[in-house]
C-alpha positions as CSV (number, residue, x, y, z in Angstrom):
1,X,0.1,0.0,0.1
2,X,2.9,2.4,0.5
3,X,4.1,2.2,-3.5
4,X,0.3,2.8,-4.2
5,X,0.1,5.9,-1.9
6,X,3.4,7.2,-3.4
7,X,2.1,6.6,-6.8
8,X,-1.5,8.0,-6.7
9,X,-2.6,11.8,-5.8
10,X,-3.9,12.2,-2.0
11,X,-7.6,12.4,-3.3
12,X,-7.0,9.4,-5.1
13,X,-5.6,7.4,-2.6
14,X,-8.5,7.9,-0.3
15,X,-10.7,6.9,-2.4
16,X,-8.6,3.7,-2.2
17,X,-9.1,3.7,1.2
18,X,-12.7,4.2,1.2
19,X,-13.1,1.2,-1.3
20,X,-11.3,-1.1,0.9
21,X,-13.3,-0.2,4.2
22,X,-16.8,-0.7,2.0
23,X,-15.1,-3.7,1.1
24,X,-14.4,-5.0,4.5
25,X,-17.9,-4.1,5.3
26,X,-19.5,-5.8,3.0
27,X,-17.4,-8.8,3.5
28,X,-18.2,-8.5,7.7
29,X,-22.3,-8.6,6.5
30,X,-21.8,-11.6,4.1
31,X,-20.1,-13.4,7.1
32,X,-22.9,-12.5,9.5
33,X,-25.5,-13.9,7.0
34,X,-23.5,-17.1,6.2
35,X,-23.2,-17.2,10.3
36,X,-27.1,-16.7,10.6
37,X,-28.1,-19.4,7.8
38,X,-25.8,-22.0,9.4
39,X,-27.2,-21.3,13.0
40,X,-30.6,-21.4,11.1
41,X,-29.8,-24.8,9.3
42,X,-28.3,-26.2,12.4
43,X,-31.4,-25.4,14.9
44,X,-34.0,-27.0,11.9
45,X,-31.7,-30.3,11.9
46,X,-31.6,-30.6,15.8
47,X,-35.1,-30.2,15.4
48,X,-35.7,-33.1,12.8
49,X,-34.0,-35.1,14.8
50,X,-35.7,-34.4,18.1
51,X,-39.0,-35.5,16.0
52,X,-37.6,-38.7,14.9
53,X,-36.0,-39.8,18.6
54,X,-39.5,-38.6,19.9
55,X,-41.3,-40.9,17.2
56,X,-38.9,-43.8,17.7
57,X,-40.1,-44.0,21.8
């Protein structure tokens, strides 16, 4: 990044930093969504297993 900062104007480099910040935020939001889906699927599987166990008793 230091070499990029040397080659770009301050305004252009500020835009690069802003883009990196936005990409980081987007990645965090995507990770949060994947986590929520994983938890939801895990709970659904657990419920299904519990139904199967109850039906066997």
